C-alpha positions in Angstrom: 0.9 -9.3 -20.4 2.5 -12.0 -18.3 1.5 -12.8 -14.8 4.9 -12.0 -12.6 5.9 -14.8 -10.2 5.1 -14.2 -6.2 9.0 -13.9 -5.9 9.0 -10.7 -8.2 5.7 -9.1 -6.3 7.4 -9.9 -3.3 10.7 -7.9 -4.6 8.3 -5.5 -5.6 6.9 -4.8 -2.2 10.2 -4.9 -0.9 11.2 -1.7 -3.1 8.6 -0.1 -2.3 8.8 -0.3 1.3 12.4 0.8 0.9 11.5 3.4 -0.7 9.1 4.6 1.9 12.0 4.6 4.0 14.3 6.6 2.2 11.5 9.2 1.8 11.2 9.1 5.5 14.6 9.0 6.3 15.0 12.2 3.7 12.0 14.0 5.1 13.8 13.7 8.7 17.0 15.0 7.6 15.5 18.0 5.5 13.7 18.8 9.0 16.7 18.7 10.8 18.7 21.1 8.1 15.6 23.4 8.1 15.2 23.6 11.8 18.5 25.7 11.1 17.2 28.2 8.8 14.3 30.8 9.9 11.7 29.6 7.3 11.7 25.8 9.0 8.3 26.0 10.1 6.4 26.3 6.6 8.9 24.3 4.7 8.8 21.7 7.4 5.5 21.2 7.4 5.0 21.1 3.5 7.7 18.5 3.6 6.1 16.3 6.3 2.4 16.5 4.3 4.1 15.4 0.9 6.0 12.5 2.8 2.9 11.6 4.5 1.0 11.3 1.3 3.8 9.6 -0.5 4.1 6.9 1.9 0.1 6.5 2.3 0.3 5.7 -1.6 2.9 3.1 -1.3 1.3 1.6 1.6 -1.7 1.3 -0.5 0.5 0.0 -3.3 2.3 -2.6 -1.7 -0.7 -3.6 0.6 -2.4 -4.5 -2.9 0.5 -6.4 -4.2 0.2 -8.3 -1.3 -3.0 -9.0 -1.7 -2.2 -9.8 -5.6 0.6 -12.1 -4.2 -1.9 -14.2 -1.9 -4.3 -14.7 -5.0 -1.6 -15.8 -6.9 -0.6 -18.3 -4.3 -4.0 -19.8 -3.5 -4.4 -20.2 -7.2 -1.2 -22.1 -7.8 -2.0 -24.0 -4.5 -5.5 -24.7 -6.2 -4.1 -25.8 -9.7 -1.3 -27.9 -8.2 -3.9 -30.0 -5.8 -6.3 -30.7 -9.1 -3.0 -32.3 -10.6 -2.5 -34.2 -7.5 
């Protein structure tokens, strides 16, 4: 497996963050729509819980990618300093 560039990792992080925003926006829109129905309490709670779980996973993966990106940048800086 070829190691991705730091730019590719940064792009993946941004995509994950945008997806998290999308999930939150979708959940908010669903809550507004469900507020108009008589089944809103249970469904809103279920959607909120699912969104929190998904966004937590996204944040965890984004943090792992940020750590990996930082490690790669550190390794590349060490490699460059050894070549100079």
